[in-house]
N, C-alpha and C positions, 0 to 999 in steps of 0.2 A: 797550625799544621806543621808536621815535621818537614824539615828541609834536608836534602841529601847531604850526608857526610861520607857515605860510601865505606866499603870495607878496606881495612889496612892489613897487609900480609902479617902473619901467616894465615889469616882467615880466608875463606873461599874467594878466589879472584874470579871476576866475571859474573858474580851473582850479587844482585842488590840486597842490602840488608832488608829485612822484612819486619812489619809491625802487624801484630794480631790484635783483634778486638773481639770481646764477647760482652754480653750484657745479661742482666737478670731483671725480670719484671716483677719480682717479689722481694725486693730488698736484699738480695744476695743469698737466698735459700737454695735456689737452683739456677743453672746457667745454660745458655744456648751454646752451640759449637762456635769455636773461634772462626773469624773471617780474616783472611790474610791479605795484605797489600804490600807490594814492593815499594821501597822508599827511595830508589834511585842509586846509581853507582856514584862513586866519588867524582865530584865535579859537576854532577847534574843538579845544579842548584835550584832549578825551577820545578823540580818534581814535587807534586802535592799528593798527599794521602787523603782520600775521602771515602766516607761511607754515606750512602744516600738511601732514602726511603726506608728508614728504620722502624717506621710504624709508631705506635703510641703505647704508653703504659703509665700508671700512676706512681709506682715505686721503683722505677728503673734505676739500675746501678751499672755503670760502664767500667770495664777493666781492659787495660792494654798490656801487652808484653812485646818484647823485641827480641830479635834473633841473634844479634852480634854484640859483643862487648866493646862498643865504640861510644863516643860522646854523643848521646842523643839529646835533642832539644826540641821541645814542642813550642812552636812560635805562636800559634793561635789555635783556639778551639771555638766553635760556634754551635749553638743550639737554637733552632728555630721552633717557635710554637705558634699555633693559630690564634688570631685575635679573639678575645673573649674567654680564653682559657685562664683559669685561676691557678697560679703556681702554688698558692698556699693551701690548697685542698689536701 
């Protein structure tokens, strides 16, 4: 999960950097609309970025983009799947 590093002037002050995510359910041939999340202002170190209830798909591909040219770091990423699902299909 990204942790906040915040904006550094001259970039917008008072607005948290944002992360957008979209996904494709057909291996990248077509994409849904981006969903945007705030990543926290500078110093808000406990800010977490989460996308929940994303549904299911066989050939899903995720893409993220970020709003500000700052040092971004993704600390962790998790993917849950239901017991009995075969990831090799």
